[in-house]
C-alpha positions, 0 to 999 in steps of 0.5 A: 500500500502506498503511503499517502504522505509520499504524494506530498513530495511531488510538485503541486500546481501553483496556487492560482492554477489550482484555484482555476482548476477547482473553480472550472471543474465545479462551477458547472455543477452549481449552474446545472443543478440549480437549473435542474432542481428548480423544476422540482421545487416549483412542481405544483405551480408547473402542474397548474400551468401545463396540466390542469388549472388546479394541481390535483394529486394526479396532476402532481404525479404527472409533473413528478413523472416529467421530473423523472423523465429528465433522469431517465435521459441522464444515462443517455447523456452519460454514454454520450459525454462519457465517450467524448470525455474518454476519447477527446478529453474531459475539457471538451465534454464538460464545455459541451454539456454546459452549452447544451444545458443553455437550451432548456434553461431559456426554453423553460423561461419562455415555454407557453402554457397549456392554456395558450397552445394546448397539448403541445405545451406538456409535450415541449415540457417533456422534450426540454426535460429530456435535453436537461437530463442528457446535458447533466448526465455528463456534468457531475461525474465529468467534473469529479473525474477532472478534479481527481486527475488534477489532485494529489493522492492525499487530496482527492477526497477533498477535491471530490467533495467540492464537486458535490458541495457545489452541486448542493450549493446549486440546489441550495440556491434553487431552494432559496429562490423558491423559499424567498418567493413563497415568503415575499411574492403573491401566489398569482405572481409566482404562477405567472412570472415567478417560476419563469424568472427562477429558471431565467436566473441561471443564465448569469451563472451559465455565462461565467461557467462557460468562460471558465470552462473555455479557459480550463487546463486539460487533464494530465492523466488524460494527456498521458494516456493519450500520448501512451496510446492507451485511450479506448476507441469505444469507451462504452464497450470497453467499460462494459466488457472490462470494468463490469465489476467496478461499474456494479460497485459504483452503482451500489455506492451511489444508490443510497445517496441518490435516494436520500438526496431527492427524498430530502430536497425535491420530495420533502418540501411537498411532503411536509406541506401535504402530510404534516400540514406545514406552511410551504414557506416553513417547509421550504425553509426547513429543506433549505437549512438541510441543504445548507448542511449538505454544502458544508459538511461533505467538504469536512468528510472528504478531507477526513477520508483522505486520512482514514480512507473511504470505506469506514465512512461509506459503511457508517453512512449506509448503516445510518441510512438504514436506521434513519429511513423511517424516522425521517418521515415518522418524525414529520407526521407524528409529534410536534414540529421540532421533531420534524426539524430533527428528522430532516436535519439528521437526515441531512447529516447522514446524506452529507457523510455519504456525499463527502466520500462517494465522488472520490471513491467513484472516480478511484474505481476506474482506470483513466481510459474508462473513468469518465464513462464508468463514473457517468454510467454508474452515477446516472443509472442510479439517479435515473432508477432510484434518485429521480424517481423517488418523488414519483414513487413516494407520492404514489406509495402514499396515494396507494396505501394512505400510509405517510410512512411508506416512502420511509419503508421503501428507502429502508428496504433499499438501504438494507440491501445496498448495505449488505452488498457494499460492505466489502467494497475495496479501499481506494482512498490510500493508493494512487489513481488507477492507470490502464 
């Protein structure tokens, strides 16, 4: 085993260059996750604009189904941008994913409602969500691979945690926009203009992110593999044939963070309002504070994993997920409001443990020639099947059973299975990145 301290003897990039690498890698996460998540926060309003005049439970199911459609498109984006990233370079793939995201950002802000163009309106909404999903399918994991390849061996956990921290910062920004509108704007303003302005607000971040991505340095690991002639001609086929074991471990690694992330962000706000009768403004504030925790704590966890390894923290996060799956929802609907606060904030702490360590651990599972493709497929398959569908499945389970705790049972069942299967995941945090 290589001592991580040995890597500190290697020359690091100068401070300005390191800062430029980090900001270039993470800025796209902030923009894309803000733009992607704002749809979930405004789901009831969007339901009333694109499906029926009143957002009934059935229409909310429809709008959450459209939310899930964006996630089912993400594996397509993983294949497209993973192939570009492993064949042509991380920089090109990251820049292209950002540019593609600009189309649905502007489109959502100007999309006519059902009252204006009829059935064509929800069809266009679905198409924009598909394009969003394809774009984001190559963003987060590309940034994770890029930063891990620019980091010293004893700083990869910290660097990886910054990608998830900025993604959560984008979600936090979306939550703040939603909460501020609920507090200070009329319902009529939100339904007519507010949700459109929320989407349009991401354009400022897009312009800054685009400039940073255009000037970002290339990955040294990719350049070395290219000069050595070790790049895969068909990255997806190479990954499925030669990296199937790491791919399965990556999917298990992402399963619980994906579900818990969207249980706490997109789903919890509406759940607290519908099932626990919290005002939307209070529910939004609760979720915003939980997301703020998931911005800060993962950075501390990532730095800790550089010292003690990834596996102890992965195991702890998964076990705590089993323990807290049902209480997360039970405390919201049974007891005084303070218990709901405890349930959500402890849930955010559990999520932060997993999010602080999985970006680096995921990148470390794959060699250079398959890193962008492998991480993208594993990550996006999980978010498509488990994360993005959680609001839809949670709403459906409660409607089907009339039991508000069924989302917790669902989360807990997956947590038990995933914990059993992930327990023997290899330790990757104390060795150099895999080469081909």
